[in-house]
C-alpha positions as CSV (number, residue, x, y, z in Angstrom):
1,M,7.8,-16.6,9.8
2,N,9.8,-13.8,11.4
3,K,10.0,-13.8,15.2
4,V,7.6,-11.3,16.7
5,L,9.7,-8.8,18.5
6,P,9.2,-8.0,22.2
7,Y,8.8,-4.3,21.9
8,T,5.1,-4.8,20.9
9,A,3.5,-1.5,21.8
10,S,4.6,0.3,18.7
11,F,4.9,-2.9,16.7
12,T,1.2,-3.7,17.2
13,L,0.3,-0.2,15.9
14,L,2.5,-0.8,12.8
15,L,0.8,-4.1,12.0
16,S,-2.7,-2.8,12.6
17,A,-2.6,-1.0,9.3
18,C,-2.7,-4.3,7.4
19,T,-4.9,-6.3,9.8
20,P,-8.1,-7.5,8.1
21,Y,-11.4,-6.5,9.5
22,T,-13.0,-9.7,10.9
23,S,-16.1,-8.9,13.0
24,S,-18.4,-10.6,10.5
25,S,-18.3,-11.9,6.9
26,Y,-17.8,-9.5,4.1
27,S,-21.1,-10.3,2.5
28,E,-22.9,-9.0,5.7
29,Q,-21.2,-5.6,5.6
30,K,-23.2,-2.7,4.3
31,M,-21.6,-0.2,2.0
32,A,-20.7,3.0,3.8
33,T,-22.5,6.2,3.1
34,D,-20.8,9.5,2.6
35,S,-21.8,10.5,6.1
36,V,-19.9,7.5,7.5
37,I,-16.7,8.6,5.7
38,K,-17.3,12.2,6.8
39,V,-17.5,11.0,10.4
40,Q,-14.2,9.1,10.0
41,R,-12.5,12.1,8.5
42,Q,-13.7,14.3,11.4
43,A,-12.5,11.7,13.9
44,L,-9.1,11.7,12.3
45,A,-8.9,15.5,12.5
46,N,-10.1,15.5,16.1
47,N,-7.7,12.8,17.2
48,T,-4.6,14.6,15.6
49,Q,-5.2,18.3,16.1
50,G,-2.5,19.8,18.2
51,K,-0.9,16.4,19.1
52,G,2.2,16.7,17.0
53,F,1.6,13.9,14.5
54,G,3.6,13.9,11.4
55,P,2.4,13.9,7.8
56,Q,0.1,11.1,6.8
57,S,-0.5,8.8,3.8
58,P,-1.9,8.1,1.3
59,R,-2.5,11.2,-0.7
60,D,-3.2,12.7,-4.1
61,I,0.3,12.8,-5.6
62,D,-0.7,15.4,-8.2
63,N,-1.5,17.8,-5.3
64,K,1.6,19.2,-3.7
65,N,-0.1,21.3,-1.1
66,G,0.3,20.5,2.6
67,S,0.8,22.4,5.9
68,N,2.0,19.7,8.3
69,T,5.0,21.2,10.1
70,V,6.6,18.0,11.3
71,I,9.8,17.5,9.3
72,F,11.9,14.4,9.2
73,G,14.7,13.4,6.8
74,Q,14.1,11.4,3.7
75,A,15.2,7.8,4.0
76,P,18.2,6.8,1.9
77,A,17.7,5.6,-1.7
78,S,16.2,2.1,-1.7
79,T,19.4,0.8,-3.2
80,Q,21.0,1.6,0.2
81,M,18.3,-0.2,2.2
82,N,17.0,-3.7,2.6
83,L,13.8,-4.9,1.0
84,C,11.8,-6.3,3.9
85,N,8.2,-6.8,2.7
86,I,6.0,-6.8,-0.4
87,H,2.3,-6.6,-0.2
88,F,-0.6,-5.1,-2.2
89,H,-3.9,-3.4,-1.7
90,K,-7.0,-3.8,-3.9
91,N,-7.5,-0.5,-5.7
92,A,-4.9,2.2,-5.3
93,E,-4.5,3.9,-1.9
94,H,-2.9,6.9,-3.6
95,K,-4.5,9.0,-6.3
96,A,-3.0,10.3,-9.5
97,K,-4.2,11.1,-13.0
98,D,-3.6,7.5,-14.2
99,F,-5.5,6.0,-11.2
100,S,-8.2,8.6,-10.4
101,V,-11.5,6.7,-10.7
102,F,-13.0,6.5,-7.2
103,A,-14.1,3.0,-6.5
104,G,-16.7,4.2,-3.9
105,N,-16.8,4.3,-0.1
106,G,-16.7,0.5,0.2
107,D,-17.6,-1.0,3.5
108,G,-16.1,1.8,5.6
109,K,-13.4,-0.7,6.7
110,G,-11.1,-0.3,3.7
111,H,-12.6,-2.9,1.3
112,Q,-13.9,-2.0,-2.2
113,S,-12.7,1.6,-1.8
114,G,-9.7,3.4,-3.2
115,Y,-8.9,4.4,-6.8
116,K,-9.0,2.5,-10.1
117,F,-7.1,2.7,-13.3
118,S,-8.5,5.6,-15.3
119,G,-7.5,4.3,-18.8
120,T,-9.2,1.8,-21.1
121,L,-8.7,-1.9,-21.6
122,S,-9.6,-4.2,-24.5
123,K,-12.3,-6.8,-24.3
124,N,-9.7,-9.5,-24.4
125,E,-7.8,-7.9,-21.5
126,L,-11.0,-7.8,-19.5
127,K,-12.0,-11.4,-20.3
128,P,-12.8,-13.2,-17.0
129,V,-10.4,-15.9,-15.8
130,S,-11.5,-19.4,-15.1
131,Q,-10.3,-19.5,-11.4
132,K,-10.7,-17.2,-8.5
133,M,-7.5,-15.2,-8.0
134,C,-6.2,-14.4,-4.5
135,P,-9.7,-15.1,-2.9
136,S,-10.6,-14.0,0.6
137,K,-13.8,-13.2,2.5
138,Y,-13.7,-9.8,0.9
139,G,-13.8,-11.3,-2.6
140,A,-11.3,-12.3,-5.3
141,L,-9.3,-10.3,-7.9
142,S,-10.8,-10.0,-11.4
143,S,-9.6,-8.9,-14.8
144,G,-9.6,-5.1,-14.9
145,D,-9.0,-4.7,-11.2
146,T,-6.3,-2.2,-9.9
147,I,-3.8,-3.0,-7.2
148,E,-1.2,-0.9,-5.5
149,V,2.0,-2.8,-4.6
150,H,4.2,-1.7,-1.7
151,Y,7.8,-2.7,-1.9
152,V,8.9,-1.8,1.7
153,Y,12.5,-1.1,2.5
154,S,14.2,-0.7,5.9
155,T,17.6,0.6,7.1
156,A,17.7,-2.3,9.6
157,D,19.8,-5.4,8.8
158,V,16.9,-7.6,7.8
159,K,15.7,-10.0,5.1
160,P,12.4,-10.1,3.2
161,G,9.7,-11.7,5.3
162,K,6.1,-11.7,6.5
163,T,4.3,-8.6,7.6
164,L,5.8,-5.2,8.3
165,G,7.4,-6.8,11.4
166,A,10.1,-8.1,9.0
167,C,11.3,-4.5,8.6
168,L,12.2,-4.2,12.3
169,S,15.1,-5.9,14.2
170,D,16.2,-6.3,17.8
171,S,19.2,-4.1,17.1
172,I,17.3,-1.2,15.4
173,K,13.9,-0.5,16.9
174,N,13.2,2.6,14.9
175,P,14.7,2.0,11.4
176,Q,14.0,4.4,8.5
177,L,11.4,3.1,6.1
178,R,10.9,3.7,2.4
179,V,8.1,2.4,0.3
180,E,8.6,2.0,-3.4
181,T,5.1,2.1,-4.9
182,Q,3.8,0.8,-8.2
183,V,0.1,0.7,-9.3
184,Y,-0.8,-2.2,-11.6
185,V,-4.0,-3.0,-13.6
186,L,-4.7,-6.8,-13.9
187,V,-5.3,-8.0,-17.4
188,N,-6.1,-11.4,-19.0
189,D,-3.0,-11.3,-21.2
190,N,-0.1,-13.7,-21.0
191,K,2.1,-11.2,-22.7
192,A,1.6,-8.6,-19.9
193,L,4.1,-8.4,-17.0
194,D,4.7,-11.4,-14.8
195,F,4.0,-10.6,-11.2
196,T,6.5,-13.3,-10.0
197,S,9.2,-11.5,-11.9
198,L,8.0,-8.1,-10.6
199,T,8.4,-9.3,-7.0
200,K,11.8,-11.1,-7.5
201,F,14.5,-10.1,-5.2
202,E,18.2,-10.8,-4.6
203,T,21.2,-9.4,-2.8
204,R,23.0,-6.6,-4.6
205,N,25.9,-4.7,-3.1
206,G,25.1,-6.2,0.3
207,Y,21.5,-5.1,0.3
208,Q,18.3,-7.1,-0.3
209,Q,16.7,-5.6,-3.4
210,A,13.6,-6.0,-5.5
211,I,15.2,-6.1,-8.9
212,N,12.3,-5.7,-11.4
213,I,10.3,-2.8,-10.3
214,P,9.2,-1.1,-13.5
215,T,11.4,1.8,-14.6
216,N,9.1,3.1,-17.4
217,T,6.1,4.3,-15.3
218,G,7.3,7.9,-14.7
219,N,9.6,9.6,-12.2
220,P,8.5,8.5,-8.7
221,V,6.9,11.2,-6.7
222,Q,8.8,11.6,-3.5
223,Y,7.1,12.8,-0.3
224,T,7.2,12.2,3.5
225,G,4.2,10.5,5.1
226,S,3.3,7.5,7.2
227,T,2.2,3.9,7.1
228,T,-1.2,3.3,5.6
229,G,-4.1,0.8,5.8
230,P,-7.7,1.2,7.1
231,G,-6.6,0.8,10.7
232,Y,-5.7,4.5,10.5
233,N,-9.0,5.9,9.1
234,E,-9.8,7.5,12.5
235,K,-6.4,7.8,14.1
236,A,-3.0,8.9,12.9
237,S,-0.1,6.6,12.1
238,P,2.9,7.5,14.2
239,F,5.4,5.8,11.8
240,Q,7.4,8.0,9.5
241,V,7.8,6.7,5.9
242,S,9.5,8.1,2.8
243,W,7.4,7.4,-0.2
244,S,8.3,6.9,-3.9
245,V,5.1,6.6,-5.9
246,R,5.2,6.0,-9.6
247,P,2.5,8.0,-11.4
248,K,1.9,5.7,-14.3
249,V,0.1,2.3,-14.3
250,A,1.6,-0.9,-15.6
251,K,-0.3,-3.9,-16.9
252,V,0.3,-7.3,-15.2
253,N,-1.0,-10.7,-16.1
254,I,-3.7,-11.6,-13.6
255,E,-2.8,-15.3,-13.7
256,T,0.6,-14.6,-12.4
257,V,-0.8,-12.6,-9.5
258,G,-3.0,-15.5,-8.6
259,K,0.0,-17.8,-8.7
260,W,2.0,-15.5,-6.4
261,C,-0.8,-15.5,-3.9
262,K,-0.6,-19.3,-3.6
263,G,2.9,-19.2,-2.2
264,N,5.5,-16.5,-1.5
265,V,8.1,-15.7,1.2
266,F,5.9,-12.8,2.4
267,G,2.9,-15.0,3.4
268,E,0.6,-12.8,1.3
269,D,-2.5,-14.5,-0.2
270,H,-5.0,-11.7,-0.7
271,A,-5.3,-8.0,-1.2
272,H,-5.3,-5.6,1.8
273,G,-7.9,-2.9,2.3
274,V,-7.1,0.8,1.8
275,R,-7.0,3.8,4.0
276,N,-9.2,6.8,3.2
277,L,-7.3,9.3,1.1
278,V,-5.9,11.9,3.4
279,K,-7.2,15.3,2.3
280,N,-6.7,17.5,5.4
281,P,-3.8,19.9,4.6
282,A,-2.8,19.8,8.2
283,L,-2.0,16.1,7.9
284,L,0.0,16.4,4.6
285,S,3.6,17.4,3.9
286,Q,4.4,20.1,1.5
287,M,5.8,18.5,-1.6
288,K,8.5,20.1,-3.8
Protein backbone atom coordinates (compact mmCIF):
# COMPACT_ATOMS: atom_id res chain seq x y z
CA MET A 1 0.00 0.00 0.00
CA ASN A 2 1.28 3.44 -0.85
CA LYS A 3 2.53 5.55 1.98
CA VAL A 4 -0.02 8.11 3.19
CA LEU A 5 1.52 11.49 2.53
CA PRO A 6 1.98 14.04 5.32
CA TYR A 7 0.15 16.93 3.64
CA THR A 8 -3.17 15.43 4.67
CA ALA A 9 -5.54 18.41 4.68
CA SER A 10 -6.14 18.37 0.92
CA PHE A 11 -5.27 14.69 0.66
CA THR A 12 -8.15 13.77 2.97
CA LEU A 13 -10.56 15.79 0.85
CA LEU A 14 -9.37 13.99 -2.25
CA LEU A 15 -9.96 10.58 -0.73
CA SER A 16 -13.34 11.49 0.73
CA ALA A 17 -14.92 11.18 -2.70
CA CYS A 18 -14.42 7.43 -2.64
CA THR A 19 -14.86 6.72 1.06
CA PRO A 20 -17.79 4.34 1.66
CA TYR A 21 -20.70 5.45 3.81
CA THR A 22 -20.55 3.34 6.97
CA SER A 23 -22.95 4.72 9.58
CA SER A 24 -25.12 1.60 9.40
CA SER A 25 -25.70 -1.41 7.20
CA TYR A 26 -26.93 -0.79 3.67
CA SER A 27 -30.10 -2.82 4.26
CA GLU A 28 -31.13 -0.33 6.92
CA GLN A 29 -30.85 2.68 4.62
CA LYS A 30 -34.08 4.12 3.24
CA MET A 31 -34.21 5.14 -0.38
CA ALA A 32 -33.97 8.91 -0.75
CA THR A 33 -36.94 10.94 -1.88
CA ASP A 34 -36.78 13.65 -4.53
CA SER A 35 -36.90 16.24 -1.77
CA VAL A 36 -33.71 14.82 -0.21
CA ILE A 37 -31.84 15.16 -3.48
CA LYS A 38 -33.27 18.66 -3.94
CA VAL A 39 -31.93 19.65 -0.53
CA GLN A 40 -28.50 18.24 -1.44
CA ARG A 41 -28.44 20.21 -4.69
CA GLN A 42 -29.42 23.39 -2.90
CA ALA A 43 -26.73 22.82 -0.28
CA LEU A 44 -24.15 22.40 -3.07
CA ALA A 45 -25.30 25.66 -4.64
CA ASN A 46 -25.24 27.51 -1.30
CA ASN A 47 -21.82 26.15 -0.36
CA THR A 48 -20.23 27.19 -3.65
CA GLN A 49 -21.88 30.46 -4.62
CA GLY A 50 -19.34 33.27 -4.86
CA LYS A 51 -16.54 31.17 -3.37
CA GLY A 52 -14.47 30.67 -6.51
CA PHE A 53 -14.82 26.93 -6.93
CA GLY A 54 -13.94 25.54 -10.33
CA PRO A 55 -16.13 23.40 -12.60
CA GLN A 56 -17.46 20.18 -11.14
CA SER A 57 -18.09 16.59 -12.24
CA PRO A 58 -19.91 14.40 -13.23
CA ARG A 59 -22.07 15.90 -15.94
CA ASP A 60 -24.26 15.09 -18.93
CA ILE A 61 -21.62 14.96 -21.66
CA ASP A 62 -24.26 15.52 -24.35
CA ASN A 63 -24.97 18.96 -22.86
CA LYS A 64 -22.14 21.39 -23.59
CA ASN A 65 -23.57 24.34 -21.69
CA GLY A 66 -21.86 25.71 -18.60
CA SER A 67 -21.10 29.11 -17.12
CA ASN A 68 -18.35 28.45 -14.58
CA THR A 69 -15.67 31.09 -15.14
CA VAL A 70 -12.74 29.30 -13.50
CA ILE A 71 -10.35 28.25 -16.25
CA PHE A 72 -7.42 25.87 -15.94
CA GLY A 73 -5.31 24.19 -18.56
CA GLN A 74 -6.13 20.73 -19.81
CA ALA A 75 -3.76 18.09 -18.49
CA PRO A 76 -1.42 16.51 -21.04
CA ALA A 77 -2.54 13.51 -23.06
CA SER A 78 -2.65 10.37 -20.92
CA THR A 79 0.23 8.98 -22.98
CA GLN A 80 2.41 11.66 -21.37
CA MET A 81 1.23 10.94 -17.83
CA ASN A 82 1.43 8.04 -15.40
CA LEU A 83 -1.48 5.74 -14.67
CA CYS A 84 -1.87 5.88 -10.90
CA ASN A 85 -5.22 4.27 -10.07
CA ILE A 86 -8.13 2.31 -11.52
CA HIS A 87 -11.47 2.04 -9.75
CA PHE A 88 -15.12 1.82 -10.75
CA HIS A 89 -18.55 3.03 -9.71
CA LYS A 90 -21.78 1.03 -9.87
CA ASN A 91 -23.92 2.76 -12.48
CA ALA A 92 -22.43 5.56 -14.52
CA GLU A 93 -21.69 8.84 -12.77
CA HIS A 94 -21.78 10.65 -16.11
CA LYS A 95 -24.78 10.69 -18.41
CA ALA A 96 -24.90 10.26 -22.19
CA LYS A 97 -27.27 8.82 -24.78
CA ASP A 98 -25.87 5.30 -24.32
CA PHE A 99 -26.15 5.45 -20.54
CA SER A 100 -29.15 7.62 -19.83
CA VAL A 101 -31.55 5.42 -17.83
CA PHE A 102 -31.73 6.93 -14.35
CA ALA A 103 -31.27 4.28 -11.67
CA GLY A 104 -33.18 6.35 -9.11
CA ASN A 105 -32.21 8.44 -6.11
CA GLY A 106 -30.67 5.48 -4.28
CA ASP A 107 -29.96 5.88 -0.60
CA GLY A 108 -28.94 9.52 -0.88
CA LYS A 109 -25.35 8.48 -0.15
CA GLY A 110 -24.37 7.50 -3.67
CA HIS A 111 -25.49 3.88 -3.74
CA GLN A 112 -28.04 2.53 -6.26
CA SER A 113 -28.14 5.87 -8.07
CA GLY A 114 -26.49 7.04 -11.27
CA TYR A 115 -27.22 5.99 -14.85
CA LYS A 116 -27.66 2.63 -16.57
CA PHE A 117 -27.01 1.30 -20.06
CA SER A 118 -29.90 2.41 -22.27
CA GLY A 119 -29.57 -0.39 -24.82
CA THR A 120 -30.97 -3.93 -24.79
CA LEU A 121 -29.34 -7.19 -23.80
CA SER A 122 -30.22 -10.79 -24.66
CA LYS A 123 -31.65 -13.28 -22.17
CA ASN A 124 -28.36 -15.15 -22.22
CA GLU A 125 -26.39 -11.98 -21.46
CA LEU A 126 -28.72 -11.27 -18.53
CA LYS A 127 -28.54 -14.80 -17.14
CA PRO A 128 -27.60 -14.64 -13.42
CA VAL A 129 -24.16 -15.88 -12.42
CA SER A 130 -23.71 -18.53 -9.77
CA GLN A 131 -21.49 -16.47 -7.45
CA LYS A 132 -21.74 -13.01 -5.96
CA MET A 133 -19.50 -10.63 -7.86
CA CYS A 134 -17.59 -7.92 -5.97
CA PRO A 135 -19.91 -8.16 -2.91
CA SER A 136 -20.09 -5.46 -0.26
CA LYS A 137 -22.57 -4.22 2.32
CA TYR A 138 -24.18 -2.28 -0.53
CA GLY A 139 -24.82 -5.42 -2.59
CA ALA A 140 -23.03 -7.33 -5.33
CA LEU A 141 -22.80 -6.84 -9.07
CA SER A 142 -25.28 -8.66 -11.32
CA SER A 143 -25.58 -9.42 -15.00
CA GLY A 144 -26.96 -6.35 -16.75
CA ASP A 145 -25.43 -3.88 -14.29
CA THR A 146 -23.59 -0.82 -15.55
CA ILE A 147 -20.24 0.35 -14.18
CA GLU A 148 -18.16 3.45 -14.91
CA VAL A 149 -14.42 2.78 -14.79
CA HIS A 150 -11.98 5.57 -14.02
CA TYR A 151 -8.44 5.17 -15.28
CA VAL A 152 -6.72 7.95 -13.34
CA TYR A 153 -3.51 9.55 -14.61
CA SER A 154 -1.09 11.94 -12.90
CA THR A 155 1.80 14.14 -14.01
CA ALA A 156 3.65 13.08 -10.85
CA ASP A 157 6.36 10.42 -11.04
CA VAL A 158 4.22 7.66 -9.53
CA LYS A 159 3.25 4.05 -10.09
CA PRO A 160 -0.21 2.46 -10.05
CA GLY A 161 -1.49 1.85 -6.53
CA LYS A 162 -4.26 2.03 -3.97
CA THR A 163 -6.65 4.97 -3.72
CA LEU A 164 -6.24 8.35 -5.32
CA GLY A 165 -3.34 8.90 -2.93
CA ALA A 166 -1.26 6.90 -5.42
CA CYS A 167 -1.58 9.88 -7.79
CA LEU A 168 0.33 12.21 -5.45
CA SER A 169 3.98 12.28 -4.47
CA ASP A 170 6.25 14.01 -1.98
CA SER A 171 7.92 15.91 -4.82
CA ILE A 172 4.70 17.14 -6.54
CA LYS A 173 1.84 17.97 -4.21
CA ASN A 174 -0.43 19.41 -6.89
CA PRO A 175 -0.01 17.25 -10.01
CA GLN A 176 -2.29 17.60 -12.99
CA LEU A 177 -4.88 14.84 -13.12
CA ARG A 178 -6.66 13.24 -16.05
CA VAL A 179 -9.35 10.57 -15.92
CA GLU A 180 -9.85 8.35 -18.94
CA THR A 181 -13.41 7.08 -18.52
CA GLN A 182 -15.18 4.06 -19.97
CA VAL A 183 -18.69 2.83 -19.15
CA TYR A 184 -19.24 -0.93 -19.33
CA VAL A 185 -22.31 -3.14 -19.08
CA LEU A 186 -21.80 -6.50 -17.38
CA VAL A 187 -22.94 -9.55 -19.33
CA ASN A 188 -22.91 -13.29 -18.76
CA ASP A 189 -20.87 -14.03 -21.86
CA ASN A 190 -17.37 -15.49 -21.92
CA LYS A 191 -16.88 -13.97 -25.38
CA ALA A 192 -17.32 -10.43 -24.05
CA LEU A 193 -14.34 -8.28 -23.03
CA ASP A 194 -12.09 -9.51 -20.24
CA PHE A 195 -11.81 -6.99 -17.40
CA THR A 196 -8.39 -8.27 -16.40
CA SER A 197 -7.17 -7.37 -19.88
CA LEU A 198 -8.99 -4.02 -19.84
CA THR A 199 -7.12 -3.02 -16.67
CA LYS A 200 -3.70 -4.31 -17.74
CA PHE A 201 -0.89 -1.78 -17.58
CA GLU A 202 2.79 -1.57 -18.45
CA THR A 203 5.55 0.98 -18.96
CA ARG A 204 5.56 2.60 -22.38
CA ASN A 205 7.96 5.39 -23.37
CA GLY A 206 8.80 5.84 -19.70
CA TYR A 207 5.17 6.24 -18.53
CA GLN A 208 2.83 3.86 -16.71
CA GLN A 209 0.01 3.16 -19.16
CA ALA A 210 -3.29 1.26 -19.24
CA ILE A 211 -2.81 -0.44 -22.57
CA ASN A 212 -6.24 -1.88 -23.39
CA ILE A 213 -8.78 0.88 -22.88
CA PRO A 214 -11.32 0.38 -25.71
CA THR A 215 -10.71 2.48 -28.81
CA ASN A 216 -14.04 1.73 -30.53
CA THR A 217 -16.45 3.43 -28.12
CA GLY A 218 -16.53 6.88 -29.72
CA ASN A 219 -14.31 9.93 -29.54
CA PRO A 220 -13.78 10.80 -25.86
CA VAL A 221 -15.63 13.92 -24.77
CA GLN A 222 -13.07 16.29 -23.23
CA TYR A 223 -13.96 18.76 -20.51
CA THR A 224 -12.56 20.34 -17.35
CA GLY A 225 -14.11 19.33 -14.05
CA SER A 226 -13.30 17.87 -10.64
CA THR A 227 -12.99 14.68 -8.67
CA THR A 228 -16.29 12.90 -8.07
CA GLY A 229 -17.94 10.58 -5.56
CA PRO A 230 -20.87 11.06 -3.15
CA GLY A 231 -18.69 12.87 -0.62
CA TYR A 232 -19.21 15.93 -2.81
CA ASN A 233 -23.00 15.89 -3.05
CA GLU A 234 -23.28 18.94 -0.79
CA LYS A 235 -19.85 20.54 -1.16
CA ALA A 236 -17.58 21.23 -4.07
CA SER A 237 -14.47 19.29 -4.92
CA PRO A 238 -11.45 21.63 -4.94
CA PHE A 239 -9.44 19.31 -7.21
CA GLN A 240 -9.06 20.12 -10.89
CA VAL A 241 -9.39 17.20 -13.30
CA SER A 242 -9.27 16.91 -17.07
CA TRP A 243 -11.86 14.36 -18.19
CA SER A 244 -11.98 12.13 -21.27
CA VAL A 245 -15.34 10.34 -21.28
CA ARG A 246 -16.13 7.82 -24.00
CA PRO A 247 -19.76 8.13 -25.13
CA LYS A 248 -20.40 4.49 -26.08
CA VAL A 249 -20.80 1.49 -23.78
CA ALA A 250 -18.73 -1.70 -24.09
CA LYS A 251 -19.78 -5.16 -22.91
CA VAL A 252 -17.58 -6.93 -20.37
CA ASN A 253 -17.77 -10.47 -19.02
CA ILE A 254 -19.08 -10.16 -15.45
CA GLU A 255 -17.08 -13.20 -14.33
CA THR A 256 -13.83 -11.38 -15.15
CA VAL A 257 -14.89 -8.33 -13.13
CA GLY A 258 -15.54 -10.61 -10.15
CA LYS A 259 -12.11 -12.19 -10.59
CA TRP A 260 -10.45 -8.76 -10.67
CA CYS A 261 -12.19 -7.75 -7.45
CA LYS A 262 -10.61 -10.73 -5.68
CA GLY A 263 -7.12 -9.34 -6.16
CA ASN A 264 -5.55 -6.35 -7.91
CA VAL A 265 -2.74 -3.88 -7.26
CA PHE A 266 -5.29 -1.14 -6.62
CA GLY A 267 -6.86 -2.89 -3.63
CA GLU A 268 -10.31 -2.53 -5.19
CA ASP A 269 -12.88 -5.15 -4.23
CA HIS A 270 -16.27 -3.47 -4.73
CA ALA A 271 -18.01 -0.69 -6.64
CA HIS A 272 -17.93 2.88 -5.32
CA GLY A 273 -20.99 5.08 -5.00
CA VAL A 274 -21.80 7.92 -7.38
CA ARG A 275 -22.05 11.67 -6.97
CA ASN A 276 -25.30 13.35 -7.96
CA LEU A 277 -25.13 14.53 -11.56
CA VAL A 278 -24.08 18.18 -11.52
CA LYS A 279 -26.76 20.23 -13.32
CA ASN A 280 -26.16 23.75 -12.03
CA PRO A 281 -24.67 25.71 -15.00
CA ALA A 282 -22.63 27.81 -12.57
CA LEU A 283 -20.75 24.66 -11.61
CA LEU A 284 -20.14 23.38 -15.14
CA SER A 285 -17.48 24.34 -17.67
CA GLN A 286 -18.42 25.41 -21.16
CA MET A 287 -17.58 22.55 -23.50
CA LYS A 288 -16.40 23.14 -27.07
